[in-house]
C-alpha atoms as a printed R data frame, in Angstrom:
    type eleno elety resid chain resno      x       y      z
1   ATOM     1    CA   UNK     A     1 28.262 -33.083 -7.210
2   ATOM     2    CA   UNK     A     2 31.675 -33.147 -8.910
3   ATOM     3    CA   UNK     A     3 33.363 -32.608 -5.556
4   ATOM     4    CA   UNK     A     4 31.534 -35.562 -3.964
5   ATOM     5    CA   UNK     A     5 32.436 -37.782 -6.928
6   ATOM     6    CA   UNK     A     6 36.068 -36.706 -6.694
7   ATOM     7    CA   UNK     A     7 36.191 -37.471 -2.973
8   ATOM     8    CA   UNK     A     8 34.626 -40.900 -3.529
9   ATOM     9    CA   UNK     A     9 37.192 -41.717 -6.237
10  ATOM    10    CA   UNK     A    10 40.076 -40.667 -3.965
11  ATOM    11    CA   UNK     A    11 38.722 -42.747 -1.046
12  ATOM    12    CA   UNK     A    12 38.314 -45.718 -3.393
13  ATOM    13    CA   UNK     A    13 41.946 -45.412 -4.453
14  ATOM    14    CA   UNK     A    14 43.089 -45.328 -0.818
15  ATOM    15    CA   UNK     A    15 41.021 -48.395  0.033
16  ATOM    16    CA   UNK     A    16 42.223 -50.249 -3.057
17  ATOM    17    CA   UNK     A    17 45.838 -49.576 -2.104
18  ATOM    18    CA   UNK     A    18 45.233 -51.267  1.253
19  ATOM    19    CA   UNK     A    19 43.446 -54.347 -0.076
20  ATOM    20    CA   UNK     A    20 46.490 -55.855 -1.740
21  ATOM    21    CA   UNK     A    21 49.019 -54.879  0.880
22  ATOM    22    CA   UNK     A    22 51.783 -57.423  1.029
23  ATOM    23    CA   UNK     A    23 53.346 -58.388  4.329
24  ATOM    24    CA   UNK     A    24 56.610 -56.788  5.237
25  ATOM    25    CA   UNK     A    25 59.317 -58.004  7.492
26  ATOM    26    CA   UNK     A    26 58.295 -58.014 11.118
27  ATOM    27    CA   UNK     A    27 58.724 -54.490 12.499
28  ATOM    28    CA   UNK     A    28 60.662 -53.856 15.631
29  ATOM    29    CA   UNK     A    29 58.132 -52.381 18.063
30  ATOM    30    CA   UNK     A    30 59.158 -49.163 19.739
31  ATOM    31    CA   UNK     A    31 57.048 -50.063 22.737
32  ATOM    32    CA   UNK     A    32 54.532 -52.663 23.785
33  ATOM    33    CA   UNK     A    33 50.761 -52.369 24.217
34  ATOM    34    CA   UNK     A    34 51.243 -52.957 27.946
35  ATOM    35    CA   UNK     A    35 53.316 -49.794 28.185
36  ATOM    36    CA   UNK     A    36 50.358 -47.658 27.201
37  ATOM    37    CA   UNK     A    37 47.672 -49.398 29.243
38  ATOM    38    CA   UNK     A    38 49.120 -49.163 32.731
39  ATOM    39    CA   UNK     A    39 49.225 -46.242 35.096
40  ATOM    40    CA   UNK     A    40 51.548 -43.331 34.694
41  ATOM    41    CA   UNK     A    41 52.825 -41.727 31.525
42  ATOM    42    CA   UNK     A    42 52.310 -43.833 28.386
43  ATOM    43    CA   UNK     A    43 55.172 -44.336 25.974
44  ATOM    44    CA   UNK     A    44 54.481 -42.946 22.518
45  ATOM    45    CA   UNK     A    45 53.854 -45.647 19.940
46  ATOM    46    CA   UNK     A    46 55.411 -44.837 16.602
47  ATOM    47    CA   UNK     A    47 54.158 -47.888 14.687
48  ATOM    48    CA   UNK     A    48 51.510 -50.523 15.065
49  ATOM    49    CA   UNK     A    49 52.410 -53.367 17.394
50  ATOM    50    CA   UNK     A    50 50.469 -56.388 16.224
51  ATOM    51    CA   UNK     A    51 48.503 -57.998 19.044
52  ATOM    52    CA   UNK     A    52 48.011 -61.683 19.670
53  ATOM    53    CA   UNK     A    53 44.569 -62.634 18.283
54  ATOM    54    CA   UNK     A    54 44.069 -64.813 21.370
55  ATOM    55    CA   UNK     A    55 43.513 -61.598 23.371
56  ATOM    56    CA   UNK     A    56 40.133 -61.109 21.724
57  ATOM    57    CA   UNK     A    57 37.228 -61.600 24.126
58  ATOM    58    CA   UNK     A    58 39.385 -62.536 27.109
59  ATOM    59    CA   UNK     A    59 39.483 -59.458 29.337
60  ATOM    60    CA   UNK     A    60 35.845 -58.856 30.302
61  ATOM    61    CA   UNK     A    61 36.315 -55.220 29.240
62  ATOM    62    CA   UNK     A    62 35.148 -53.391 26.128
63  ATOM    63    CA   UNK     A    63 37.494 -54.013 23.212
64  ATOM    64    CA   UNK     A    64 38.374 -52.232 20.008
65  ATOM    65    CA   UNK     A    65 39.774 -54.486 17.314
66  ATOM    66    CA   UNK     A    66 41.529 -52.816 14.410
67  ATOM    67    CA   UNK     A    67 42.434 -54.872 11.368
68  ATOM    68    CA   UNK     A    68 45.368 -53.104  9.687
69  ATOM    69    CA   UNK     A    69 48.215 -53.706  7.240
70  ATOM    70    CA   UNK     A    70 51.689 -52.273  7.656
71  ATOM    71    CA   UNK     A    71 51.778 -51.172  3.979
72  ATOM    72    CA   UNK     A    72 48.276 -49.652  4.016
73  ATOM    73    CA   UNK     A    73 48.465 -45.863  3.610
74  ATOM    74    CA   UNK     A    74 45.042 -45.279  5.167
75  ATOM    75    CA   UNK     A    75 45.947 -47.515  8.128
76  ATOM    76    CA   UNK     A    76 49.151 -45.577  8.656
77  ATOM    77    CA   UNK     A    77 47.250 -42.290  8.415
78  ATOM    78    CA   UNK     A    78 44.935 -43.477 11.210
79  ATOM    79    CA   UNK     A    79 47.755 -44.870 13.378
80  ATOM    80    CA   UNK     A    80 48.628 -41.708 15.357
81  ATOM    81    CA   UNK     A    81 44.943 -41.076 16.067
82  ATOM    82    CA   UNK     A    82 44.386 -44.662 17.237
83  ATOM    83    CA   UNK     A    83 47.404 -44.434 19.527
84  ATOM    84    CA   UNK     A    84 46.148 -41.127 20.937
85  ATOM    85    CA   UNK     A    85 42.799 -42.775 21.664
86  ATOM    86    CA   UNK     A    86 44.589 -45.733 23.256
87  ATOM    87    CA   UNK     A    87 46.534 -43.343 25.483
88  ATOM    88    CA   UNK     A    88 43.269 -41.631 26.455
89  ATOM    89    CA   UNK     A    89 41.008 -44.692 26.927
90  ATOM    90    CA   UNK     A    90 43.452 -47.582 27.434
91  ATOM    91    CA   UNK     A    91 42.579 -47.797 31.126
92  ATOM    92    CA   UNK     A    92 38.942 -48.600 30.275
93  ATOM    93    CA   UNK     A    93 39.034 -50.253 26.846
94  ATOM    94    CA   UNK     A    94 41.375 -52.840 25.305
95  ATOM    95    CA   UNK     A    95 42.887 -51.944 21.938
96  ATOM    96    CA   UNK     A    96 43.768 -54.959 19.806
97  ATOM    97    CA   UNK     A    97 45.661 -54.392 16.554
98  ATOM    98    CA   UNK     A    98 45.546 -57.325 14.129
99  ATOM    99    CA   UNK     A    99 47.744 -57.514 11.031
100 ATOM   100    CA   UNK     A   100 45.558 -58.754  8.167
101 ATOM   101    CA   UNK     A   101 48.599 -60.327  6.508
102 ATOM   102    CA   UNK     A   102 49.490 -62.465  9.533
103 ATOM   103    CA   UNK     A   103 48.250 -66.047  9.150
104 ATOM   104    CA   UNK     A   104 47.514 -66.144 12.903
105 ATOM   105    CA   UNK     A   105 44.651 -63.676 12.378
106 ATOM   106    CA   UNK     A   106 42.834 -65.524  9.567
107 ATOM   107    CA   UNK     A   107 40.463 -67.459 11.866
108 ATOM   108    CA   UNK     A   108 39.481 -64.304 13.730
109 ATOM   109    CA   UNK     A   109 39.079 -62.399 10.449
110 ATOM   110    CA   UNK     A   110 36.543 -65.010  9.379
111 ATOM   111    CA   UNK     A   111 34.815 -65.135 12.776
112 ATOM   112    CA   UNK     A   112 34.396 -61.339 12.842
113 ATOM   113    CA   UNK     A   113 33.266 -61.148  9.191
114 ATOM   114    CA   UNK     A   114 36.205 -58.973  8.195
115 ATOM   115    CA   UNK     A   115 35.739 -58.167  4.493
116 ATOM   116    CA   UNK     A   116 39.462 -57.984  3.721
117 ATOM   117    CA   UNK     A   117 39.911 -54.233  3.298
118 ATOM   118    CA   UNK     A   118 41.846 -52.549  6.088
119 ATOM   119    CA   UNK     A   119 41.526 -50.504  8.121
120 ATOM   120    CA   UNK     A   120 38.493 -51.899  9.874
121 ATOM   121    CA   UNK     A   121 37.770 -50.850 13.450
122 ATOM   122    CA   UNK     A   122 35.252 -53.010 15.320
123 ATOM   123    CA   UNK     A   123 33.831 -52.073 18.719
124 ATOM   124    CA   UNK     A   124 32.823 -54.727 21.273
125 ATOM   125    CA   UNK     A   125 31.156 -54.312 24.661
126 ATOM   126    CA   UNK     A   126 32.432 -56.095 27.776
127 ATOM   127    CA   UNK     A   127 30.262 -59.127 26.913
128 ATOM   128    CA   UNK     A   128 31.869 -59.506 23.470
129 ATOM   129    CA   UNK     A   129 28.879 -58.169 21.524
130 ATOM   130    CA   UNK     A   130 29.704 -56.087 18.456
131 ATOM   131    CA   UNK     A   131 28.443 -52.526 18.942
132 ATOM   132    CA   UNK     A   132 29.786 -50.827 15.842
133 ATOM   133    CA   UNK     A   133 32.150 -51.081 12.905
134 ATOM   134    CA   UNK     A   134 34.028 -48.596 10.738
135 ATOM   135    CA   UNK     A   135 35.787 -49.510  7.509
136 ATOM   136    CA   UNK     A   136 38.211 -47.093  5.905
137 ATOM   137    CA   UNK     A   137 39.279 -43.665  7.038
138 ATOM   138    CA   UNK     A   138 37.262 -42.145  9.883
139 ATOM   139    CA   UNK     A   139 37.824 -39.128 12.079
140 ATOM   140    CA   UNK     A   140 38.980 -39.192 15.658
141 ATOM   141    CA   UNK     A   141 35.661 -37.656 16.704
142 ATOM   142    CA   UNK     A   142 33.691 -40.492 15.079
143 ATOM   143    CA   UNK     A   143 35.782 -43.171 16.743
144 ATOM   144    CA   UNK     A   144 35.784 -41.344 20.070
145 ATOM   145    CA   UNK     A   145 31.968 -41.206 20.025
146 ATOM   146    CA   UNK     A   146 31.847 -44.999 19.661
147 ATOM   147    CA   UNK     A   147 34.367 -45.406 22.486
148 ATOM   148    CA   UNK     A   148 32.376 -43.081 24.740
149 ATOM   149    CA   UNK     A   149 29.295 -45.232 24.105
150 ATOM   150    CA   UNK     A   150 31.270 -48.384 25.041
151 ATOM   151    CA   UNK     A   151 32.618 -46.791 28.219
152 ATOM   152    CA   UNK     A   152 29.190 -45.504 29.241
153 ATOM   153    CA   UNK     A   153 27.697 -48.991 28.979
154 ATOM   154    CA   UNK     A   154 30.742 -50.861 30.272
């Protein structure tokens, strides 16, 4: 019981550190989302590249929306995993990364009932229906299971 309590306290501290993340200067992307969604070898992403919120619901394909903050430790811990999943599934699913501190995302945050604590990963089918949501740190296996369900349905 002490171990579970300890783990919950640690997770709470990680989530609290993300909630008040202040915006940083705009990062220089090392690649673009388009580089990892086309054919051939994908370029390795080394940081989040914030997507345009207008991309949401426009492709007719399943979409994964991740609300993140550049100064969020949990978000940054999930970043390599999310990019690996994008490299693996980017041909079938759109990955949209939205910076919670960017004013351009505030309308979509409200529309998608984002609670304000990054990271939040929301899964949408090709018709734009929400099929699942994870808040906080989750394993690659958990996220991959949700993606597999999206791909199976379309």
